[in-house]
LOFI-917123 format. One line per field, with one value per atom (N, C-alpha, C): residue number from 1; residue in one letter; atom name; x negated, y negated, z. Coordinates in steps of 0.05 Angstrom, whole numbers, plus 5000, padded with zeros to 4 digits. Layout:
BEGIN
seq c(NUM_...)
type c(A_...)
atom c(CA_...)
c1 c(X_...)
c2 c(Y_...)
c3 c(Z_...)
END
This chain:
BEGIN
seq c(1_1_1_2_2_2_3_3_3_4_4_4_5_5_5_6_6_6_7_7_7_8_8_8_9_9_9_10_10_10_11_11_11_12_12_12_13_13_13_14_14_14_15_15_15_16_16_16_17_17_17_18_18_18_19_19_19_20_20_20_21_21_21_22_22_22_23_23_23_24_24_24_25_25_25_26_26_26_27_27_27_28_28_28_29_29_29_30_30_30_31_31_31_32_32_32_33_33_33_34_34_34_35_35_35_36_36_36_37_37_37_38_38_38_39_39_39_40_40_40_41_41_41_42_42_42_43_43_43_44_44_44_45_45_45_46_46_46_47_47_47_48_48_48_49_49_49_50_50_50_51_51_51_52_52_52_53_53_53_54_54_54_55_55_55_56_56_56_57_57_57_58_58_58_59_59_59_60_60_60_61_61_61_62_62_62_63_63_63_64_64_64_65_65_65_66_66_66_67_67_67_68_68_68_69_69_69_70_70_70_71_71_71_72_72_72_73_73_73_74_74_74_75_75_75_76_76_76_77_77_77_78_78_78_79_79_79_80_80_80_81_81_81_82_82_82_83_83_83_84_84_84_85_85_85_86_86_86_87_87_87_88_88_88_89_89_89_90_90_90_91_91_91_92_92_92_93_93_93_94_94_94_95_95_95_96_96_96_97_97_97_98_98_98_99_99_99_100_100_100_101_101_101_102_102_102_103_103_103_104_104_104_105_105_105_106_106_106_107_107_107_108_108_108_109_109_109_110_110_110_111_111_111_112_112_112_113_113_113_114_114_114_115_115_115_116_116_116_117_117_117_118_118_118_119_119_119_120_120_120_121_121_121_122_122_122_123_123_123_124_124_124_125_125_125_126_126_126_127_127_127_128_128_128_129_129_129_130_130_130_131_131_131_132_132_132_133_133_133_134_134_134_135_135_135_136_136_136_137_137_137_138_138_138_139_139_139_140_140_140_141_141_141_142_142_142_143_143_143_144_144_144_145_145_145_146_146_146_147_147_147_148_148_148_149_149_149_150_150_150_151_151_151_152_152_152_153_153_153_154_154_154_155_155_155_156_156_156_157_157_157_158_158_158_159_159_159_160_160_160_161_161_161_162_162_162_163_163_163_164_164_164_165_165_165_166_166_166_167_167_167_168_168_168_169_169_169_170_170_170_171_171_171_172_172_172_173_173_173_174_174_174)
type c(M_M_M_Q_Q_Q_H_H_H_L_L_L_S_S_S_S_S_S_S_S_S_P_P_P_S_S_S_P_P_P_R_R_R_W_W_W_A_A_A_T_T_T_W_W_W_L_L_L_N_N_N_S_S_S_T_T_T_H_H_H_V_V_V_I_I_I_R_R_R_V_V_V_L_L_L_E_E_E_L_L_L_V_V_V_Q_Q_Q_D_D_D_L_L_L_I_I_I_V_V_V_I_I_I_S_S_S_L_L_L_C_C_C_I_I_I_G_G_G_L_L_L_F_F_F_S_S_S_F_F_F_M_M_M_V_V_V_M_M_M_Q_Q_Q_L_L_L_R_R_R_E_E_E_M_M_M_F_F_F_L_L_L_S_S_S_L_L_L_L_L_L_P_P_P_P_P_P_L_L_L_N_N_N_L_L_L_P_P_P_Q_Q_Q_V_V_V_T_T_T_S_S_S_D_D_D_I_I_I_L_L_L_F_F_F_L_L_L_L_L_L_I_I_I_M_M_M_V_V_V_E_E_E_L_L_L_F_F_F_R_R_R_L_L_L_L_L_L_I_I_I_I_I_I_Y_Y_Y_L_L_L_K_K_K_E_E_E_H_H_H_R_R_R_V_V_V_S_S_S_I_I_I_G_G_G_V_V_V_A_A_A_V_V_V_E_E_E_V_V_V_S_S_S_I_I_I_V_V_V_S_S_S_V_V_V_L_L_L_R_R_R_E_E_E_I_I_I_I_I_I_V_V_V_R_R_R_G_G_G_I_I_I_L_L_L_E_E_E_T_T_T_P_P_P_W_W_W_V_V_V_Q_Q_Q_V_V_V_L_L_L_A_A_A_A_A_A_C_C_C_T_T_T_F_F_F_L_L_L_L_L_L_V_V_V_L_L_L_G_G_G_A_A_A_L_L_L_L_L_L_V_V_V_I_I_I_R_R_R_V_V_V_W_W_W_V_V_V_P_P_P_P_P_P_T_T_T_F_F_F_D_D_D_G_G_G_I_I_I_D_D_D_P_P_P_E_E_E_Q_Q_Q_Q_Q_Q_I_I_I_S_S_S_R_R_R_R_R_R_H_H_H_R_R_R_S_S_S_R_R_R_F_F_F_V_V_V_Q_Q_Q_E_E_E_L_L_L_A_A_A_E_E_E_I_I_I_N_N_N_S_S_S_N_N_N_L_L_L_D_D_D_Y_Y_Y)
atom c(N_CA_C_N_CA_C_N_CA_C_N_CA_C_N_CA_C_N_CA_C_N_CA_C_N_CA_C_N_CA_C_N_CA_C_N_CA_C_N_CA_C_N_CA_C_N_CA_C_N_CA_C_N_CA_C_N_CA_C_N_CA_C_N_CA_C_N_CA_C_N_CA_C_N_CA_C_N_CA_C_N_CA_C_N_CA_C_N_CA_C_N_CA_C_N_CA_C_N_CA_C_N_CA_C_N_CA_C_N_CA_C_N_CA_C_N_CA_C_N_CA_C_N_CA_C_N_CA_C_N_CA_C_N_CA_C_N_CA_C_N_CA_C_N_CA_C_N_CA_C_N_CA_C_N_CA_C_N_CA_C_N_CA_C_N_CA_C_N_CA_C_N_CA_C_N_CA_C_N_CA_C_N_CA_C_N_CA_C_N_CA_C_N_CA_C_N_CA_C_N_CA_C_N_CA_C_N_CA_C_N_CA_C_N_CA_C_N_CA_C_N_CA_C_N_CA_C_N_CA_C_N_CA_C_N_CA_C_N_CA_C_N_CA_C_N_CA_C_N_CA_C_N_CA_C_N_CA_C_N_CA_C_N_CA_C_N_CA_C_N_CA_C_N_CA_C_N_CA_C_N_CA_C_N_CA_C_N_CA_C_N_CA_C_N_CA_C_N_CA_C_N_CA_C_N_CA_C_N_CA_C_N_CA_C_N_CA_C_N_CA_C_N_CA_C_N_CA_C_N_CA_C_N_CA_C_N_CA_C_N_CA_C_N_CA_C_N_CA_C_N_CA_C_N_CA_C_N_CA_C_N_CA_C_N_CA_C_N_CA_C_N_CA_C_N_CA_C_N_CA_C_N_CA_C_N_CA_C_N_CA_C_N_CA_C_N_CA_C_N_CA_C_N_CA_C_N_CA_C_N_CA_C_N_CA_C_N_CA_C_N_CA_C_N_CA_C_N_CA_C_N_CA_C_N_CA_C_N_CA_C_N_CA_C_N_CA_C_N_CA_C_N_CA_C_N_CA_C_N_CA_C_N_CA_C_N_CA_C_N_CA_C_N_CA_C_N_CA_C_N_CA_C_N_CA_C_N_CA_C_N_CA_C_N_CA_C_N_CA_C_N_CA_C_N_CA_C_N_CA_C_N_CA_C_N_CA_C_N_CA_C_N_CA_C_N_CA_C_N_CA_C_N_CA_C_N_CA_C_N_CA_C_N_CA_C_N_CA_C_N_CA_C_N_CA_C_N_CA_C_N_CA_C_N_CA_C_N_CA_C_N_CA_C_N_CA_C_N_CA_C_N_CA_C_N_CA_C_N_CA_C_N_CA_C_N_CA_C_N_CA_C_N_CA_C_N_CA_C)
c1 c(4983_5000_4982_4989_4973_4980_4960_4965_4968_4986_4990_4966_4956_4932_4940_4923_4929_4911_4898_4881_4898_4888_4904_4908_4932_4939_4924_4920_4906_4920_4905_4916_4939_4935_4956_4982_4980_5005_5021_5007_5021_5032_5017_5027_5052_5053_5076_5100_5096_5118_5127_5113_5120_5145_5157_5181_5174_5149_5140_5145_5138_5142_5172_5188_5217_5227_5218_5227_5218_5194_5184_5200_5206_5223_5251_5262_5289_5288_5267_5264_5262_5246_5244_5271_5285_5312_5331_5330_5347_5340_5314_5306_5317_5317_5328_5358_5372_5401_5407_5390_5394_5389_5369_5364_5388_5399_5423_5446_5449_5471_5467_5443_5437_5442_5433_5438_5467_5482_5510_5526_5518_5531_5526_5502_5495_5511_5513_5529_5559_5569_5597_5602_5583_5586_5586_5568_5568_5594_5604_5628_5652_5652_5673_5674_5650_5648_5660_5652_5663_5693_5704_5732_5747_5736_5749_5747_5726_5724_5744_5749_5769_5797_5802_5829_5836_5816_5821_5835_5852_5867_5847_5853_5876_5872_5893_5892_5893_5874_5873_5879_5905_5915_5902_5899_5885_5856_5842_5815_5814_5832_5834_5840_5859_5866_5842_5828_5804_5783_5779_5759_5766_5791_5800_5795_5804_5800_5770_5754_5725_5713_5722_5713_5721_5745_5754_5736_5728_5710_5683_5673_5648_5650_5673_5676_5676_5689_5689_5661_5646_5619_5602_5606_5592_5598_5624_5633_5620_5618_5605_5575_5561_5533_5531_5550_5549_5554_5573_5578_5553_5539_5515_5494_5491_5472_5478_5504_5512_5510_5519_5522_5503_5487_5469_5483_5506_5521_5538_5545_5563_5591_5608_5636_5651_5660_5675_5700_5714_5739_5735_5715_5710_5701_5684_5675_5699_5717_5741_5759_5762_5778_5766_5739_5726_5731_5730_5735_5763_5782_5810_5815_5804_5807_5793_5771_5756_5772_5784_5800_5824_5838_5861_5854_5831_5822_5819_5806_5802_5829_5848_5874_5888_5887_5900_5887_5861_5847_5851_5849_5853_5883_5900_5929_5937_5957_5965_5976_5988_6000_5979_5956_5935_5915_5918_5900_5910_5893_5902_5913_5932_5946_5928_5907_5888_5873_5865_5851_5870_5895_5914_5918_5920_5924_5899_5875_5850_5849_5857_5856_5876_5900_5920_5911_5898_5887_5866_5848_5827_5838_5858_5871_5885_5897_5909_5888_5866_5844_5833_5829_5820_5840_5865_5886_5886_5882_5881_5857_5834_5810_5816_5831_5837_5854_5873_5890_5875_5858_5844_5823_5811_5790_5800_5827_5839_5837_5839_5838_5810_5791_5763_5751_5739_5728_5704_5702_5680_5653_5633_5607_5588_5596_5578_5585_5607_5614_5603_5577_5564_5563_5576_5576_5561_5538_5522_5519_5534_5533_5505_5490_5463_5445_5448_5432_5441_5467_5476_5466_5466_5455_5426_5411_5382_5376_5391_5387_5392_5412_5419_5396_5385_5362_5337_5332_5309_5311_5335_5338_5336_5346_5342_5313_5298_5269_5254_5260_5247_5253_5277_5285_5269_5267_5251_5222_5211_5183_5179_5198_5197_5198_5214_5216_5190_5178_5153_5131_5130_5110_5113_5138_5143_5135_5139_5131_5101_5087_5058_5045_5059_5049_5048_5065_5066_5045)
c2 c(5024_5000_4975_4957_4933_4913_4902_4882_4854_4839_4812_4795_4781_4765_4739_4732_4707_4684_4688_4667_4644_4620_4598_4599_4590_4591_4568_4571_4549_4523_4502_4475_4469_4478_4472_4486_4509_4524_4510_4499_4484_4458_4446_4421_4426_4449_4455_4462_4473_4480_4457_4435_4412_4398_4384_4368_4344_4336_4312_4317_4340_4346_4345_4356_4356_4327_4311_4283_4268_4273_4260_4269_4295_4304_4293_4291_4279_4249_4235_4207_4204_4221_4220_4226_4245_4252_4228_4215_4192_4169_4165_4145_4151_4176_4184_4178_4185_4180_4149_4134_4105_4093_4104_4094_4102_4125_4133_4114_4107_4088_4061_4051_4025_4027_4048_4052_4055_4070_4074_4048_4033_4007_3988_3987_3970_3978_4004_4014_4006_4008_4000_3971_3954_3925_3920_3933_3930_3941_3963_3975_3957_3944_3926_3902_3892_3869_3877_3901_3911_3914_3923_3927_3900_3880_3854_3842_3847_3838_3852_3877_3892_3883_3868_3858_3834_3822_3800_3810_3793_3802_3808_3827_3846_3867_3873_3891_3920_3936_3965_3980_3986_3998_4025_4043_4068_4064_4045_4040_4028_4009_3997_4019_4036_4058_4076_4083_4099_4086_4060_4045_4044_4040_4039_4066_4088_4114_4121_4112_4117_4102_4078_4062_4076_4087_4102_4126_4140_4162_4153_4130_4119_4111_4100_4092_4117_4138_4163_4175_4175_4185_4168_4142_4124_4131_4136_4144_4171_4189_4215_4211_4193_4187_4174_4156_4143_4163_4181_4202_4219_4225_4241_4226_4200_4184_4184_4182_4181_4208_4229_4255_4276_4270_4289_4315_4312_4334_4324_4342_4335_4341_4322_4325_4341_4364_4381_4367_4355_4341_4319_4303_4281_4292_4312_4325_4336_4349_4360_4338_4316_4293_4281_4278_4267_4286_4312_4331_4328_4326_4323_4298_4276_4250_4252_4265_4268_4284_4306_4322_4307_4294_4278_4255_4243_4222_4232_4255_4267_4274_4284_4291_4265_4244_4219_4206_4205_4192_4206_4233_4248_4249_4248_4250_4280_4285_4312_4325_4309_4320_4327_4313_4318_4340_4349_4369_4397_4415_4443_4455_4473_4485_4501_4513_4529_4511_4487_4468_4457_4453_4444_4465_4490_4513_4515_4512_4514_4491_4467_4444_4447_4458_4463_4484_4505_4525_4514_4498_4485_4466_4451_4433_4448_4471_4488_4498_4507_4517_4495_4471_4448_4441_4441_4435_4455_4481_4502_4497_4489_4483_4461_4440_4419_4428_4447_4457_4476_4494_4513_4500_4479_4466_4455_4451_4442_4464_4489_4511_4521_4513_4522_4505_4518_4503_4485_4462_4444_4456_4453_4463_4441_4417_4395_4378_4385_4370_4384_4386_4398_4429_4440_4469_4475_4488_4496_4526_4540_4570_4581_4567_4577_4576_4554_4552_4574_4579_4599_4626_4633_4659_4660_4638_4638_4641_4628_4631_4660_4672_4700_4719_4714_4731_4726_4701_4695_4709_4707_4720_4750_4762_4790_4797_4781_4785_4783_4763_4759_4783_4793_4816_4840_4845_4868_4865_4841_4837_4843_4834_4839_4869_4883_4912_4926_4917_4928_4923_4898_4891_4907_4911_4926_4956_4966_4994_4997_4976_4976_4974_4960_4957_4983_5002_5027_5045)
c3 c(5000_5000_5000_4983_4980_5001_5014_5035_5022_5032_5022_5029_5010_5014_5028_5047_5062_5052_5029_5019_5008_5010_5001_4971_4963_4935_4921_4895_4880_4883_4881_4885_4865_4840_4820_4826_4838_4845_4866_4886_4907_4896_4877_4865_4849_4834_4818_4836_4859_4877_4894_4893_4910_4900_4918_4911_4895_4894_4879_4849_4839_4811_4804_4821_4817_4816_4834_4835_4810_4801_4776_4752_4750_4728_4729_4753_4755_4747_4755_4747_4717_4704_4675_4662_4673_4662_4666_4689_4694_4674_4669_4650_4622_4614_4588_4587_4609_4609_4610_4624_4624_4596_4582_4554_4536_4541_4526_4532_4557_4565_4551_4551_4538_4508_4495_4467_4460_4476_4472_4476_4496_4501_4478_4468_4445_4421_4416_4394_4397_4422_4426_4420_4428_4422_4392_4377_4348_4336_4346_4336_4342_4365_4373_4354_4347_4329_4302_4292_4266_4267_4290_4293_4291_4305_4303_4275_4261_4233_4215_4221_4205_4210_4232_4237_4220_4206_4188_4164_4152_4128_4105_4089_4089_4110_4124_4147_4137_4145_4139_4165_4169_4194_4200_4182_4189_4198_4186_4194_4222_4228_4255_4276_4270_4288_4293_4271_4273_4291_4287_4302_4332_4338_4366_4379_4366_4377_4380_4361_4363_4386_4391_4415_4441_4441_4465_4470_4449_4452_4463_4453_4463_4492_4500_4528_4546_4537_4553_4554_4532_4533_4552_4552_4571_4599_4604_4631_4639_4620_4625_4633_4620_4627_4654_4661_4687_4709_4705_4725_4728_4706_4708_4725_4720_4736_4765_4772_4800_4814_4801_4814_4804_4783_4771_4762_4750_4739_4715_4698_4676_4685_4683_4690_4669_4676_4657_4648_4666_4660_4639_4643_4624_4597_4597_4572_4557_4571_4557_4547_4562_4553_4528_4527_4503_4479_4483_4462_4451_4469_4461_4445_4454_4440_4412_4411_4386_4365_4374_4356_4347_4365_4358_4339_4343_4325_4296_4294_4267_4254_4270_4258_4249_4266_4259_4235_4234_4212_4186_4186_4161_4153_4172_4166_4168_4183_4188_4163_4145_4121_4100_4100_4081_4090_4115_4126_4120_4111_4106_4131_4127_4150_4168_4156_4172_4192_4182_4200_4222_4215_4235_4256_4247_4266_4284_4272_4288_4308_4300_4317_4340_4334_4355_4375_4365_4383_4401_4388_4404_4425_4418_4437_4460_4453_4474_4493_4483_4500_4518_4506_4522_4544_4536_4556_4579_4571_4592_4610_4598_4614_4635_4626_4644_4667_4662_4682_4701_4689_4705_4723_4714_4731_4757_4759_4784_4805_4797_4816_4821_4805_4809_4832_4852_4874_4864_4875_4867_4876_4859_4865_4873_4872_4877_4901_4915_4939_4964_4964_4987_4986_4966_4963_4937_4941_4918_4918_4902_4902_4897_4880_4874_4899_4915_4940_4960_4961_4980_4972_4947_4938_4943_4936_4941_4971_4988_5017_5026_5015_5022_5013_4989_4980_4997_5004_5021_5048_5060_5086_5084_5063_5059_5055_5040_5035_5062_5078_5104_5122_5121_5137_5129_5103_5093_5101_5099_5107_5137_5153_5181_5187_5173_5176_5168_5146_5137_5157_5167_5188_5213_5221_5246_5242_5218_5212_5211_5202_5200_5228_5246_5273_5288_5282_5296_5288)
END
């Protein structure tokens, strides 16, 4: 039986296991999300300007409707990024809402009568699945309100591992 070495681990191994690396990676990730927020906000401002210019005569109602729905999608995506910055998680509800609005925008822009029936059927099925996801997520317990199932499982495995090591050590002592 091989004895566990008590020699110190290499410096790079302890550096990689430290919380400093995790903090740096989270900071980089937050900077990426912030840059996405700034870019998305800038794009929304440009799109808003274009929408107001399209309101000038001659009025193209389908284009205005498409622009408004596109802006609503951008606002929801911005909200999704803000939630991620605050809570470091992707909100399933907001993501599903963005998907629903996106599908409805495509149906409205293309026109339901001009869309092939197979695509309409696929869009309806997709919308039903997304609606079911919205309903189901109400019954699913939250994983980010102080309850982290991965941490609980990891803690359980660690305690089991420590228990096994203690048993092995007690057997070696005899």
